[in-house]
Each structure stands twice: as structure tokens, then as C-alpha cells.
C-alpha positions as CSV (number, residue, x, y, z in Angstrom):
1,M,0.0,-0.1,0.0
2,A,1.0,3.7,-0.8
3,K,2.4,6.1,2.2
4,T,-0.1,8.1,3.7
5,E,1.2,11.2,2.1
6,D,1.3,9.6,-1.2
7,V,-2.3,8.7,-0.8
8,E,-3.3,12.6,0.3
9,D,-1.4,13.9,-2.8
10,Q,-3.4,11.7,-5.3
11,L,-6.8,12.2,-3.6
12,N,-8.8,15.0,-5.2
13,A,-12.0,16.1,-4.2
14,T,-14.1,13.6,-5.6
15,A,-11.9,10.5,-5.2
16,F,-12.1,11.8,-1.4
17,H,-16.0,11.8,-1.6
18,T,-15.8,8.3,-3.1
19,Y,-13.6,7.1,-0.5
20,V,-15.6,8.8,2.5
21,Y,-18.9,7.2,0.8
22,L,-17.4,3.5,0.6
23,V,-16.0,3.7,4.3
24,K,-19.5,5.2,5.4
25,A,-21.1,2.2,3.3
26,G,-19.3,-0.4,5.3
27,K,-20.4,-3.1,2.7
28,P,-19.6,-3.8,-1.2
29,V,-21.3,-1.3,-3.5
30,G,-21.2,-1.0,-7.3
31,P,-20.3,2.3,-9.3
32,R,-23.6,3.7,-9.8
33,E,-24.5,3.0,-6.0
34,V,-21.1,5.3,-5.6
35,M,-22.2,7.6,-8.2
36,R,-25.4,8.4,-6.2
37,G,-24.0,8.3,-2.6
38,A,-20.9,10.2,-3.3
39,K,-22.8,12.7,-5.4
40,L,-20.7,12.3,-8.3
41,T,-21.8,13.4,-11.8
42,S,-21.6,10.2,-13.8
43,P,-20.5,6.2,-13.5
44,S,-17.8,6.9,-15.5
45,V,-16.6,9.4,-12.8
46,A,-17.3,7.0,-10.0
47,Y,-15.4,4.2,-11.9
48,R,-12.6,6.3,-12.5
49,N,-12.4,7.4,-9.0
50,L,-12.8,3.8,-7.7
51,Q,-9.8,2.6,-9.8
52,K,-7.6,5.4,-8.4
53,L,-8.5,4.0,-5.2
54,V,-8.0,0.4,-5.9
55,D,-4.5,1.6,-7.3
56,L,-3.9,3.4,-3.9
57,G,-4.6,0.2,-2.0
58,L,-7.4,2.0,-0.2
59,V,-10.4,-0.1,-1.9
60,L,-10.8,-3.8,-2.8
61,K,-13.0,-5.0,-5.8
62,D,-14.8,-8.1,-5.3
63,K,-15.6,-10.8,-7.9
64,Y,-18.9,-9.3,-8.7
65,G,-17.5,-5.8,-9.8
66,N,-18.5,-4.3,-6.1
67,Y,-16.0,-2.2,-4.5
68,I,-15.5,-2.0,-0.4
69,A,-13.1,0.2,1.5
70,K,-10.2,-1.9,2.7
71,E,-9.6,0.3,5.8
72,K,-9.8,3.9,6.9
73,V,-6.7,5.7,6.7
74,G,-5.8,9.2,8.3
75,L,-6.2,12.2,5.9
76,K,-4.3,15.2,6.2
77,G,-6.6,17.7,8.4
78,Y,-9.1,15.4,9.2
79,V,-9.9,12.9,12.1
80,W,-12.3,9.4,11.6
81,L,-14.8,9.6,14.6
82,G,-16.5,6.2,14.0
83,K,-17.7,6.4,10.4
84,T,-17.7,10.3,10.2
85,I,-14.8,12.3,8.9
86,V,-14.4,15.7,10.9
87,P,-11.9,18.5,10.1
88,R,-9.5,18.6,13.0
89,F,-10.4,22.4,13.2
90,V,-14.0,21.6,14.1
91,L,-12.7,19.0,16.8
92,F,-10.3,21.6,18.2
93,G,-13.0,23.9,18.2
94,F,-15.2,22.0,20.2
95,I,-12.6,21.4,22.9
96,F,-12.0,25.2,23.3
97,L,-15.9,25.4,23.5
98,G,-15.8,22.8,26.4
99,I,-13.1,24.8,28.2
100,L,-15.2,27.8,27.4
101,I,-18.1,25.9,29.0
102,T,-16.3,25.3,31.9
103,E,-15.1,29.0,32.4
104,V,-18.4,29.9,32.2
105,A,-19.5,27.7,34.7
106,I,-16.9,29.0,37.0
107,L,-17.8,32.8,36.5
108,I,-21.8,32.2,36.9
109,P,-21.4,31.9,40.5
110,H,-19.0,34.7,41.1
111,M,-21.4,37.1,38.9
112,F,-24.3,35.8,40.8
113,F,-22.9,36.1,44.2
114,G,-21.1,39.5,43.2
115,T,-17.6,38.4,44.3
116,S,-14.6,39.4,42.3
117,I,-13.3,37.8,39.5
118,E,-9.3,37.9,38.9
119,G,-8.9,40.3,35.6
120,S,-6.3,37.2,34.3
121,F,-9.4,34.8,34.3
122,W,-11.2,37.3,32.1
123,L,-8.3,37.3,29.5
124,L,-8.4,33.6,29.7
125,T,-12.0,33.7,28.9
126,I,-11.7,35.9,26.1
127,I,-8.7,34.0,24.6
128,T,-10.5,30.9,24.8
129,I,-13.8,32.3,23.0
130,T,-11.4,33.8,20.3
131,A,-9.7,30.3,19.8
132,A,-13.1,28.3,19.7
133,A,-14.4,30.9,17.1
134,I,-11.5,30.7,15.0
135,F,-11.2,26.8,14.9
136,L,-15.0,26.6,14.3
137,V,-15.0,29.1,11.6
138,E,-12.0,27.6,10.0
139,G,-13.5,24.2,10.2
140,A,-16.7,25.1,8.7
141,R,-14.6,26.9,5.7
142,F,-12.1,23.7,5.6
143,R,-15.4,21.5,5.2
144,K,-17.0,23.8,2.7
145,H,-13.9,23.0,0.4
146,E,-13.4,19.3,0.5
């Protein structure tokens, strides 16, 4: 099988969508089903992408002409969560969002009881808001371009 870097360089957007569809399908599928599932323009585009994936060692073709993903490989900028592929930016954004929720949970009692809050904690909260927003926006932009 080709190295991950080689695979990433050879996957265009339609081959990427074809591969992701095959992983999500989790069963042997034919080119027409791939065309519909990966939202490709024609069966020939599906077949060309499937052949590229077979050549890269990501997909197997059975004796009936159906294709199945051989294994899930890590793709640059993405992480697999079960059968869902998510841009890493989105994952980082949700991590920062979790941290922000924790910070807000700490702030609420202080604000409710009128106790003082150290200035550095406010700065930390502002930095966390900014980081979460940047990662989530970039993740959405990254997802749009896949």
C-alpha cells in the first residue's frame, strides 16, 4: 500500500468523497451506487475514482464488480470519529468550546454572588472564546472546500 502522504497527494475532491462514501457504506457497492452516494456526476467518474482508490490500495474490488473500503486511513486535516470524518479544526473548536463552558460555569457563581473575578481569568475567557471561534469558522471553511 502507498504511504499516507502519497495517498493524500493523489486524492482529488471527488476521489476523497468516493473514499469517504465507501467507508461510511461499510459494504460492497457498485459504481452507480457510489455515484449516487458520493454525489458524483456520472458512473464513469465514479469508476475512475474507484480505480484510483484500488490502485492506491484503499479499496478492494470483489468478483461481482463491487467495491469496499479496505481500511480507514488518516487523511491530512481530518480525523475519523466512527464512520464520520471531521476536519481537525472542528474537533479543536469543540475542545475549546468545552473549555469555555467550564470557564463560564466558574464565572456564573462569581457573578451571581457578586464576588470579584481576577482580571487574568477574564483574559483567559476572552482567549478561549477567540480560539473556539477561529477553529470552528476555519473548520466550517475547510469542510466547505473538501
